[in-house]
C-alpha positions in Angstrom: -26.2 23.5 7.4 -26.7 20.1 5.8 -30.1 18.5 5.8 -31.4 15.0 5.1 -33.2 14.9 1.8 -35.8 12.4 3.0 -37.3 14.2 6.1 -35.5 17.6 6.1 -33.8 17.0 9.5 -30.5 18.6 10.2 -27.5 16.3 9.7 -24.7 18.7 10.8 -23.5 22.3 10.9 -20.4 22.4 8.8 -17.7 24.7 7.4 -17.8 25.0 3.6 -14.7 26.2 1.8 -14.3 26.9 -2.0 -11.1 27.9 -3.8 -10.6 28.3 -7.6 -7.6 26.8 -9.4 -4.8 27.0 -10.2 -3.8 28.1 -6.7 -4.8 24.8 -5.1 -2.9 21.6 -4.3 -4.2 19.9 -7.5 -4.4 23.0 -9.6 -8.1 22.5 -10.0 -11.2 24.1 -8.4 -11.6 22.7 -4.9 -14.6 22.5 -2.5 -14.2 21.3 1.0 -16.8 20.4 3.6 -15.6 20.2 7.2 -18.0 18.3 9.4 -17.9 17.5 13.1 -16.1 14.3 14.0 -17.8 10.9 13.9 -18.0 8.2 11.2 -21.8 8.3 11.1 -21.9 12.1 10.2 -19.2 11.6 7.6 -20.9 8.7 6.0 -24.3 10.5 5.7 -22.7 13.6 4.2 -20.7 11.6 1.8 -23.8 9.7 0.7 -25.5 13.0 0.0 -22.6 14.2 -2.2 -22.8 10.9 -4.2 -26.5 11.6 -4.9 -25.4 14.9 -6.5 -22.8 13.2 -8.8 -19.7 13.0 -6.7 -17.6 9.8 -6.4 -14.8 8.6 -4.2 -11.3 9.4 -5.4 -9.2 6.5 -6.8 -5.9 5.6 -5.0 -3.5 8.4 -5.6 -5.9 10.4 -7.8 -5.4 13.7 -6.1 -1.6 13.4 -6.3 -1.9 12.3 -10.0 -4.0 15.4 -10.8 -1.4 17.6 -9.1 1.3 16.0 -11.2 -0.7 16.3 -14.5 -1.4 20.0 -13.7 2.2 20.8 -13.1 2.0 21.1 -9.3 4.7 18.5 -8.7 7.0 16.2 -10.7 7.0 12.4 -10.4 9.7 12.3 -7.8 7.6 14.6 -5.6 4.5 12.4 -6.2 6.4 9.3 -5.1 7.5 11.3 -2.0 3.9 11.6 -0.9 3.6 7.9 -0.3 7.2 7.7 1.1 6.3 10.4 3.7 3.0 8.7 4.6 4.8 5.3 5.1 7.9 6.6 6.7 9.1 4.3 9.5 11.7 6.6 11.1 12.4 10.3 11.6 15.2 10.3 9.1 13.0 8.6 6.5 10.3 11.3 7.0 12.8 14.1 6.8 14.2 12.9 3.5 10.8 12.2 2.1 9.7 15.7 3.1 12.8 17.2 1.4 12.0 15.2 -1.8 8.3 16.4 -1.6 9.5 20.0 -1.7 11.5 19.2 -4.9 14.9 18.6 -3.4 15.8 15.7 -5.7 14.6 17.5 -8.8 16.6 20.6 -8.1 19.8 18.7 -7.2 19.7 16.4 -10.3 18.7 19.2 -12.6 22.4 20.2 -12.5 23.4 16.9 -14.0 20.6 17.0 -16.5 21.7 20.5 -17.6 25.3 19.3 -18.0 24.0 16.5 -20.2 22.0 19.0 -22.3 25.1 21.3 -22.7 27.3 18.5 -23.9 24.7 17.2 -26.3 24.1 20.7 -27.6 27.8 21.2 -28.2 28.2 18.0 -30.2 25.0 18.5 -32.2 26.1 22.0 -33.1 29.3 20.4 -34.5 27.1 18.1 -36.7 25.1 21.1 -37.9 28.3 22.8 -39.1 30.3 19.9 -40.5 32.9 22.2 -42.1 34.0 23.3 -38.6 35.8 20.1 -37.4 35.9 19.8 -33.7 39.5 20.1 -32.5 41.0 17.3 -30.5 41.2 19.4 -27.3 37.4 20.0 -27.4 36.8 16.2 -27.8 39.0 15.5 -24.9 37.2 18.1 -22.8 33.8 16.5 -23.7 35.2 13.1 -22.7 36.3 14.4 -19.4 32.9 16.1 -18.8 31.0 12.9 -19.7 33.3 10.8 -17.4 32.6 13.1 -14.5 28.9 13.0 -15.2 29.0 9.2 -15.4 30.8 8.9 -12.1 28.3 11.3 -10.3 25.3 9.4 -11.6 26.8 6.1 -10.4 27.2 7.6 -7.0 23.5 8.7 -7.1 22.5 5.2 -8.1 24.4 3.7 -5.1 22.2 5.7 -2.7 19.2 3.4 -3.5 20.5 0.9 -1.0 20.1 3.6 1.7 16.8 4.6 0.3 15.6 1.0 0.5 16.7 0.8 4.1 14.8 4.0 4.8 11.6 2.8 3.2 11.6 -0.9 4.1 14.1 -1.1 6.9 17.2 -3.2 7.3 17.3 -6.9 8.2 19.9 -7.8 10.8 20.5 -11.5 11.5 22.0 -12.6 14.8 23.7 -16.0 14.5 26.3 -18.1 16.4 26.9 -21.2 18.6 24.3 -22.2 21.1 24.5 -20.5 24.5 26.9 -17.8 23.1 24.4 -15.1 24.3 22.7 -14.2 21.1 19.3 -13.6 22.7 21.0 -11.8 25.6 22.7 -9.4 23.1 19.4 -8.8 21.5 17.7 -8.1 24.8 20.6 -5.8 25.8 20.2 -3.8 22.6 16.5 -3.5 23.0 16.7 -3.0 26.8 13.8 -5.4 27.0 13.4 -9.2 27.6 12.2 -9.8 24.0 14.0 -13.1 23.5 13.9 -16.1 25.8 17.2 -16.6 27.6 18.2 -19.9 29.4 21.4 -21.7 30.3 20.2 -24.8 28.4 21.6 -24.9 24.9 19.1 -24.8 22.0 16.5 -22.5 23.7 15.9 -20.6 20.5 14.5 -23.0 17.9 12.6 -20.5 15.7 13.5 -17.0 14.5 12.6 -14.3 17.0 11.9 -10.9 15.4 12.3 -7.5 17.1 12.2 -3.9 15.7 14.5 -1.1 16.6 16.0 2.1 15.1 19.7 2.7 14.5 21.0 6.0 13.2 17.5 6.9 11.8 17.1 3.6 10.0 14.3 1.2 11.1 15.9 -2.2 11.6 14.5 -5.7 12.4 16.7 -8.0 14.4 16.3 -11.8 13.7 17.5 -13.9 16.6 18.2 -17.3 15.2 18.7 -20.8 16.5 22.2 -21.6 17.7 24.7 -23.8 15.9 25.8 -26.9 17.8 26.8 -30.5 17.3 24.2 -33.1 18.3 21.1 -30.9 17.7 17.8 -32.8 17.4 15.3 -32.7 14.6 13.3 -29.6 15.7 16.5 -27.7 16.5 18.1 -28.7 13.2 15.1 -27.2 11.4 15.8 -24.0 13.3 19.5 -24.0 12.3 18.5 -24.4 8.7 16.4 -21.3 9.0 19.4 -19.5 10.6 21.4 -20.3 7.5 18.6 -19.0 5.2 18.2 -15.9 7.2 21.9 -15.1 7.1 21.8 -15.4 3.3 18.8 -13.0 3.0 19.8 -10.5 5.7 21.3 -7.1 5.1 23.7 -7.5 7.9 25.0 -10.5 9.9 26.1 -10.4 13.6 27.9 -13.6 14.6 28.0 -13.8 18.4 30.8 -15.9 20.0 31.2 -16.8 23.6 34.7 -15.5 24.4 34.9 -17.4 27.7 35.0 -20.9 26.2 36.2 -22.8 23.2 34.0 -23.5 20.1 33.4 -26.9 18.7 35.5 -27.4 15.5 32.6 -28.3 13.3 30.5 -25.3 14.5 33.6 -23.0 14.1 34.1 -24.1 10.5 30.5 -23.4 9.7 30.5 -19.9 11.3 33.9 -18.9 9.8 32.6 -19.9 6.4 29.6 -17.7 6.9 31.8 -14.8 8.1 34.0 -15.2 4.9 31.0 -15.5 2.6 29.3 -12.4 4.0 32.3 -10.5 5.2 31.3 -7.2 3.6 28.2 -7.2 5.9 29.4 -9.2 8.9 30.2 -8.1 12.5 31.8 -10.5 15.0 30.7 -9.9 18.6 32.9 -11.6 21.2 30.4 -11.8 24.1 31.0 -12.3 27.8 34.1 -10.1 27.9 33.2 -9.4 31.5 34.1 -13.0 32.5 37.8 -13.6 33.3 39.0 -16.4 31.0 42.2 -18.0 29.8 40.6 -18.6 26.4 42.4 -16.4 23.9 41.3 -16.2 20.3 44.2 -16.0 17.9 42.1 -17.2 15.0 42.3 -15.0 11.9 38.6 -14.7 11.4 38.0 -13.5 15.0 40.8 -10.9 15.2 38.6 -7.9 14.4 35.8 -9.0 16.7 34.2 -6.6 19.1 34.6 -7.5 22.8 31.2 -6.9 24.3 29.1 -8.0 27.3 25.4 -8.5 27.1 25.2 -8.6 30.9 27.1 -5.4 31.7 26.4 -3.7 28.4 30.1 -3.1 28.0 31.0 -1.9 24.5 27.4 -2.2 23.4 27.7 1.4 21.9 30.7 0.2 19.9 28.6 -2.6 18.5 25.8 -0.3 17.6 28.2 2.2 15.9 29.6 -0.7 13.8 26.1 -1.6 12.7 25.4 2.0 11.8 28.6 2.3 9.8 27.9 -0.9 7.9 24.4 0.3 7.0 26.0 3.5 5.8 23.1 5.6 7.0 23.7 9.3 7.1 21.7 12.2 5.8 24.2 14.1 3.8 21.6 16.4 2.4 22.3 15.1 -1.1 20.1 13.0 -3.3 18.8 9.6 -2.0 16.9 7.5 -4.4 13.8 5.9 -2.7 12.2 3.8 -5.5 13.4 1.2 -8.0 11.9 3.4 -10.8 14.2 6.2 -9.9 17.2 3.9 -9.8 16.3 2.4 -13.1 16.1 5.9 -14.7 19.6 6.8 -13.4 21.1 3.4 -14.4 19.7 3.6 -17.9 21.0 7.2 -18.3 24.5 6.0 -17.1 24.4 3.1 -19.6 23.8 5.4 -22.6 26.5 7.8 -21.4 28.9 4.9 -21.1 28.1 3.9 -24.7 28.6 7.4 -25.9 32.0 7.6 -24.1 33.1 4.3 -25.7 32.2 5.7 -29.2 34.2 8.9 -28.5 37.2 7.0 -27.2 37.2 4.9 -30.4 36.8 7.8 -32.7 33.4 6.7 -34.0 31.0 8.9 -35.9 29.7 11.8 -33.8 26.1 11.1 -35.1 26.3 7.8 -33.2 27.5 9.6 -30.1 24.7 12.2 -30.2 22.1 9.4 -30.6 23.3 7.7 -27.4 23.2 11.1 -25.6 19.7 11.8 -26.9 18.5 8.5 -25.4 20.4 9.3 -22.2 18.4 12.6 -22.0 15.1 10.8 -22.5 16.0 8.2 -19.8 17.1 11.0 -17.4 13.9 13.1 -18.1 11.8 10.1 -17.2 13.0 10.6 -13.6 10.7 13.7 -13.4 7.9 12.0 -15.4 8.6 13.5 -18.8 8.0 11.2 -21.8 6.6 8.6 -19.3 4.1 5.9 -20.4 0.7 5.8 -18.8 1.3 2.3 -17.5 4.1 3.7 -15.3 1.6 6.1 -13.8 -0.8 3.3 -13.1 1.9 1.3 -11.4 3.0 4.2 -9.2 -0.3 5.6 -8.2 -2.0 2.3 -7.6 0.0 1.9 -4.5 -1.4 5.1 -2.9 -3.9 5.3 -0.1 -7.5 6.3 -0.9 -8.0 10.0 -0.8 -4.3 11.0 -1.4 
């Protein structure tokens, strides 16, 4: 029972739990008070604990204590916030795997390989009379090349990690009245964007959230391109160009039942070429019989689709998923810029070491580069990490985590 200090009245009947470290989440002694629900009760009990010397936890303080007491490494600590802020089932799944130490276990293989190569070379320096044979040097070069390639593959997963944590931006552009808003509504199966036969209906960017292949995405339905647009509409078209530049993926919707104005076509074909690695052409209104055939080079790989009948809509969605490259392979996926910086820095030092070996430079220079590579790699788990890095990481946490 918890009583009010002023008048001795009962505040609540609670459950009190105490457990000694190190077998706790933070590795420290833990006391828990479980009250009945209701903000008023919680507030009064908390105020009493403050009178006896307690204070609110700082953002991320519990997780920081768990890290400092060896209960988790830095990648697991970051996974706590990733799991809390997960926007999709796949994001939560990967964060949970990282929280259980999946990343640390997987990359420890590469770290051990780096340690083994370094140890072999440093042993050669300790015994200078035993010159390393050429065959051994070539083997070391091959091992470092393989390690360098694997780390670059790991670094490339950050794009997927970014999609998982922040979502992907998909911009829908095209001529006026091509059916951009209809395509969006068909994907969402909801009348999210205004559809009208009059050209120029969309004058500002319309946003809508969705999930594709486990990745949260935001569609941006933009103003249509057309000749003779007025001032307000021109401002919308300008925003369309800016959105296409900043988006992760661009869908250009073309009305396959009619011709495109030459000026508009030039603008859109230029965009398709500029962003071709992340562009999908959707040839809408394929359900309408038409004599208009597109032999134009930039449209030859377009997807015939119908917003009205939803024909080939699944093909369009599959193409989006393939471009986003979102698949849970069970391997490492980097989820923070700090993790990627650690891997990139490690790769850079290994590359320098390889260059020195290939040019027959002094082995002392090679081992120095590999030593720095080990330090950069170890920072992934939080070893040799500066306190300001901790401040930056844990300052983003929620209170009480």
